[in-house]
N, C-alpha and C positions, 0 to 999 in steps of 0.2 A: 501578321502580327495579332493575337488577340486585343480586346481593348483594354486599357489601364483607365487608372481615376488617377487625374493631375495634383489632387490636392490632397496630401499624406492625412488630412482630419479630416476624410472623407464622413467617417464613421461616426465620430463625434457631432459634424454637421447633424446627421441624418437621426442619431438618437436626441441633441437639441431639438429637431423637427417635433418628432414625438412628445417631446415634455410637454412643449408651448402648444402643439394641438391639443392635447389633451388638458392641458391648465386652461387654456381659454375656451376649448369647448364644452368640457365636462367637470367645471370645477363642484357640482353637485355630485357628482361621482365619486371623488375625491375622498379618500381617510385623511387624518390629521397627519398621519406617519407620511402618505405620499405627498400630501402639500406641502409640508415642511421640508421632505427630500427636494423636491422639483424648485424651491425658494433656494435651499441652500447650496444645491450643487451648481445653479449658475453662479457664484461667489467664487468658488473654487478656481484658483491658478489653471490654464488651461491644461498644461502637462497630468496635472491630477486627475482632471476631468478626463483628460481621455485614456490616461491608464485606467480609470475605472470602468468606462467603457469598452474597452480592451477586455478586460476582463469580464463583465456582463456578457459578452458577445462569444467568448471560449467558453468550451467544457470546462467545467469546475467542480466542485468551489473551491479544490484546493491550486496552488500555482507557487511555484518555485520564482524567486526574484530574477536567477540566471536565466529565465526561459522568459521572462516581460521584458525583454529588448528591442526597443524602438527607437529609430533615430529622431523621429519628430516629438518626443517625449523626453528623450534625455534621462538622467539618472533616476533608476526605478525607486530608490529605496526616500529619494529625495520628493517624488511626485507621490508616494505612497502614503508618506508623514501625515498629511492632511486627512485623509481616508478614514486612517487610523483614528485620528483625534475626533472624528466624526461618531465613531464605532461602526462606519460601512464595512470596512474590511480589518479583520482580527491579524496581528501580526506573530501572533503565537498561538496557534492553532493548535488544539490537542489531536492526535493523528493516531487513528488505530494501524494496525501492521499495514492492514488492508490499502489504508489512505495512503501510508509513506510506499509502497511496493507500487503504487499506481505513479509516484511522482520518481521514483528512482530504475534506472536500470538494474539488471541483474547483479553486474558488477559492483556498483554504488549500493546495493541493498547489503550485498553481503560485507563491504568496508563498512558499512554503518552498524551490523550486529554482531562481525567477526567471523572468525573461521567455522565454518560448518562442512560434517563430514561428507564428502561426494557432492557438497553444494556445486563445485563448478562444473561439473557436466550435467547438472539439472536442469530440467525446463524451469523457466520462473516461477509458472504455475504449482509447477509441483515443490519445488522451496518453499513458497509463500503457505502452501498447504502444509508443510512440515513444518515451519515455525509458528504455525497459528496457534498451537497449544502452548507455546512457550511463552507467547508474545502477546497475552489478551489484555493487559490495561492500554490506556490512550497515553501519549506522552507527547510533548512540544519536539520540534524538528532537531534543536540543538541537545536535547535529549538522547533522542534517536541517532543523531549522527553528530557526537560533539567535536570532531574535526575537520567538520565540514565547514567554511567561511561563507555557503549559502544561506537564506532563509527563505522561509513560507509565509502565503498571506492566505488568509481563508477568506472569500467573499461572505459576508453576512446580508445582503442585499437583495440576492436572488430573486426571491418569492417576492418582492416588493416591485421588482423591475419586471417580473412576468404578470404582476396585475395592471402594471402601466401600458403593458406590452397589449393586454387582453382589453384594456380600454379604448388602446387606439385602434385598434385590426376588428375587434369585437369579436376574436376567438381565440383559442391557445394554440392553433396548427400552425399560423403564421408566424414567421421571424423576424430576425434584423436583416437575414440574408434578401428579403424582398428589395430593402433599398438598395443594395449593390447589384442585386442583378436589372431592375431598373437603370439605375444609373449607367453601367456599360451597355445598354440598349439590348441586352438577352431578352429581356422580358417587356412588351409594350402593353400599357392599359388604357382602356377607354376612358376619354375625361368626361365626369360626370360633373353636375351641380350637385354639391353637396349643402344638407343645411345641418344647420348647426346643433339643431335641434333630434337630428335623425338618429337613434344608435339603437342597435338590439338591445341594450340594457339600462334601462331607464332610471333604477334607483340605487344606492348601494346596496340595499339588502340583494338584489338582482344581482348584482357582481358578485357578493361571496355565496349567494347559491349556484352559481355557475360555475365558480372557482371549485365549490366543495361538490358538485356534480364530475366536474372534470379530474379532480385527484380522486372520486370514488372510481370513475374510470378505470384510470392509470392504475390504481392499486389492484382492481380486477383482472385487468391484463395482466398483471403481473403477478396472479396465483395466489395472491389473496383468498381467505377463506372467504367465500360468497356469501353466507350465515354471517359475517362480520359486515360487507358490504353493506346487505339488506337493512339490518340492524342502524346503518348510519343513514340511510335514505330517507333525504327532507321530502316531506309531503308534496304534492304535486302543486305547481302554480297554478294560481286560479284567473290570472288577469295577464299571463305574458306566455303565449302559444310557443313560444320559439322556446324558454325552457321547459315547458311542460312536453315538447315534443323531446328534449335531449335526454328526460328523465325519464318517458317511457321508451326509448332506445334503452337505456340501461338496465332497465325493469326486463325488457323482453330478451338481452343477451343472457341477464341473470337464470331467468326461465329455461332459454334453452340450454344453458349449463345444468339447471337441474334436470331435463327431460333425457338429456345424453347421459348423464349419471342414473338414471332409470330410476330416481327421486318424483315420480309421476304426479303424487299428490301436492308438493309442494312448484312442482311445474305449473298445475293447473291451477293454483291460488294465483299466482301470477300472471300467467296469459289470462285470465277472465277480467283481471283487475287494471291489464294493461290496453290502453288505446293507440299501442303502436300499431302501424301497418303490418297486417299478418298475423297478429297474436290472434285473432278468433280462430283463423284456421288452424293453428298450432292447439289451441284448447280443445275444437271438435276431437282434432286427432288422438290429443291425452286422454280424451273421455272415451275416445274406442278403444285404447290401448287400456283403458282400467274397466273395459266391460260396461260403461256406462252409457250404452246406446240410446235408450229415452233419451237422456238428457243431451247427446250429441246430434238426436235428430231435432232436437227444439231448436239447439241453437244453429242449427246447419237451415233450418226452415225459416228462423228470423234472419239470418242473414242472406237467403235465397229473395227474401220480401225486400232487404233494403241490403245491398250487398256496396263493400265500401269501394271495389272498384271492381275493374271487367277481369282483373287478375284472381279475385275472390271469387266471382261469379263463376267464372270456369272452372275453379279446384271444387265448389259446392256442387256443379252440375253433374261430379263425378263420385261425390261423398255421398249424396240423398239418396239415389237408387242402392246404393251398397248398403244402407243402414235400413232403407225399406224392406230389403232381403232379408236382413238379421231379425226385423220386430216382424215378418209377417204380414207385411203391409202391401195391397194391389199397387202393381208398378203400373206406371204410366207410359207409354205407349212411345218412342222417341219418335221425332217427326224426322224424316228423311229430309237431305240436304237439297236445298235449293238449285244448286247447282255443283257440279262435279270439279275439282282442282287439276289444271292441267299438268301432267306429266310426261318427265323425258327419260327414258331408262337408257343409262349409257353404259357399253362395257368399253373399258380401256385396257391396256398393257400395265401389268402390275409393275410400278415404280421398282426400281433397283436401290432407292437413294432416299435419304431425305425428301420429303416433298410437301407441298400445299394442294389438299385435293382442288379444293374451289381453284386455284391457276391453272392446274390440268386440265379442267373444265373449260376454263375461260379460253385457252391456248385450243381445246380441242372444237371448239362453238363458234370462236369466232372469224369473220370471214371478213377481205377487202371492204365490202361495201356495209359490212354489220359488225363495227368494232366491238369489242366488248371489254369492262372492266370490271375489277375485284373491288368493291366500295362498302360492302355490307351497311354498318350504320353510319357511314362518315358523309356519303354524298345527299342524303337526302335532310338530314340534321345541318349541313352547311348552307343548302339550301336556304330551309325554314330560317338558320342564324343572319343570313346575310339580307335574306328579304325584310326580318322582321328586327333587325336592330335596332332600331331607333324604339321600337316599343320594349326589347328586353332592355336596354341601357335608359329606359326612363326613369326620371329622377324621383321615383317613387317613395314617400316617407318612410324611413325606416330598412328602405333595400339597399342606399349605399351610404357609408361614414367614413371614408377612408379612401385615396387614391391610387390603392394596389388590390382592389376586387376585380376579379375576372368576370362577375356576375352578379347578380342582385342577391343579396342574402335569403332571402324568400322564394328563391328559386323552386323548391319544391316542396312549398307551402300549398294548403289548398286551396287558396284564394288569390293564388298566382296572376292567373287569367282575369278574375274579374278586377283586380284592383288597377290591370290595364287593361281593360277590355276594349277601351276606346281606341288606344295607341294600337293595337293588333286590329281593331277594324280596318284601321286605315291602312295599315300593311296590306292587310289581306284581300282589300278593296283593290288592289294594285293587280290583282289578278283577274280583274274583268275587262283588264285593257291589256296592252304591252308595256305598259309602264314598269310593272314587275322585273322583267328582264334587262330594261337600265339599270333598275335602282341595286338587283343581284351583280351584276356587272362593275357599276360603279364602286360599290362599299366592299367586292373583293381587291380593288384596286387602291382605295384609298385606305381601308382599315386594314392594310393587308399585315399578319404576324401577330395583330391586337390581341390579346388573350380575351377569349370569348367561350360562354357554356355551350356551345354548338357546332361553332365552326372547324371544323379539323385541319387547318392552314396545309399542314404534312401531305394531306393524302386528297388535296383536290388542284387542279390547274383551271386555268382558263379554257384552255380547249374542251376538257370533261366538264365545265359548268356551260359552255356552249352548246354542247353535244346535247346537254340533259334541258336546258331552255327550248330549244330545238326541237325536241322529240318528246315531252313530256306534256300532254296537253296540259294550260292552267287548271282546267275543271280538279284532274286528277290531284296536281299537285294541293289544290283549297281541301280537297275533302282528306288528304295524309296531313296537313298540317293544324285542321280542325281536331282530326283525334290525336293528335300528339298534345295540343293544348288541354287536352279534357285530363291526362294525367302524365304529367312530361316526365315524371321520374322514371315510369313504368314504360310509356310509349316512346322513349327517343332511341329505345333497343328494338331489335326482333326484325329488322329490316332483313331481307333477302340478301345474300351477299353477293349475287354478279347482277351486272344492268347489260344490256345487248341495245344499241342503237340502232333504227334505219335512218340515215339523214337524208336521202332521197325520199322517202316516204313518210317521214317525220313521224314515227312510230318507233314505240321501245318495248321490252319485256323487262323483268326482272323476276331471277333465277335464284332458288332457295338449294344450293347444294347440299346432299347427304351421302357422305360413305357409307361404305358396307359396314353394317350393324349399329350405324348412325341413328337417331330418330327426330323430330322435330319437337323442339322446345315449346312450351306453352304457352309464352308471347309472340313466337313465330306464329303457331298455329290461329293466335287470336287477330294477327295482322293478314294472313292468308283469307281469313272468314271476311275479316274487314274488305280486304281488296277483292273478292269475288262478289262480295253486296255491291260495291261500288264499281265493279266490270274496270278495274284495273288491272292491266296483261301484267301475270306473274304464272311462273312454273316451278315443278319442283323437280329437280334434277337425283335420280336416284345412282349412284356407280356401282357399277360389278367390276372387278378385276377378272381379264379373261381367263387367267387360268382358274381362280375358283369357279367361272361361270360354265367350264367345263367339267 
């Protein structure tokens, strides 16, 4: 039997928790309207508060009274009366035809507007399209449907509640379901000591700035003219890196839109002013498309001297020689690789049904003495997350500010490691002894199924962890973990597909699998180069189907 919540007012208690949390911890972030709402809603009868929360947590903003029937609330209209008096819901909202159609079945819609030739056989969407030209004005529900004894409520405070939700979660992505999933035990969160002064937003201005950026992003994703979005874009925040990065991400998306639409000058103007990772590379490529090879070479040379990441440095290494050829510059000879990558060429029978090439290779190469697992990014990330659990969940100021965080808010910021350098050093120092084995296995048991940014619970087992800890040298893990910490967003991915263990010999190898016509991705190449540099055993398996080889 699935888990249940015994308290019928569980949702109201969760809502009250949010209001109390925000009111006691962030009173300086509240507007006058929000402050008054929190004070007044607490004085309402419980059925009225419960009805309001039900409406807030459901898809609206319009609701039929007949669809708001809850045993714990009782009479819906009685519970709604104080909400109408406070101006939080409207019991006579003006409804468009589309609003009306969203509330009624096709039969009810026909009953409201009268007979329509052929309407009984039409799909509801087609019927609404037919009626739209006839019914352009907005009307109250009783004017649309005089014979109905139902009524419709319009929720007027959804934006206000969204702002309060933002103050609690620190983002617009999480919603009220977080409470329910946690109460049911479906999601587990690490308990972190929370500071009352810890929040990603520090002033009311920053709250409004975030909401404005979020609204612009939603409008852009919904297809609004990017020129209008750009004209309403606020200037970058100078003292909040988190807000500045959100704005930069939106600018990057707008630039990509212009580039795809071949509006290259518009795209270039945005890329060159954008600090979002990858913007400089895109600017160079747009310059190339515009024939601005001198400008492209100058920017590529600047990037080569001070790359923002390994990914950018790798791309610049390909771009600069191309630009040098175009500009008639002398070419610099490429140094030969210090070592060659181990290669496995495998010919397998062509599969006749749907298949996973990595799994086919795993089954072919595995032996009783050398088991092989399809792990991709999951195993190394999980080992890192389990060993460095205390560092990842360290109560750093501004990293955690509510109980429903699966990881720190600054996980992908440039100073993530610097702000926790002491904690990570303590965790990684365990690799100098056997202590790390106990830590990984202990956290695997004690933290089981707790949401965490690195640990892939559904893909790891104690057997797999023990094999990895037995066969992968601590020095290899330390080298890998240090590179992950240098750029978590990028370097947590790109690991080889398979890992094979020889427990009796306490050794292993990682294997990247490439199907016919597949090629290595950039992040995979960077990891392979790093593995070879540190003598970490890795190979690439190139698969050909026997019929093709013949």
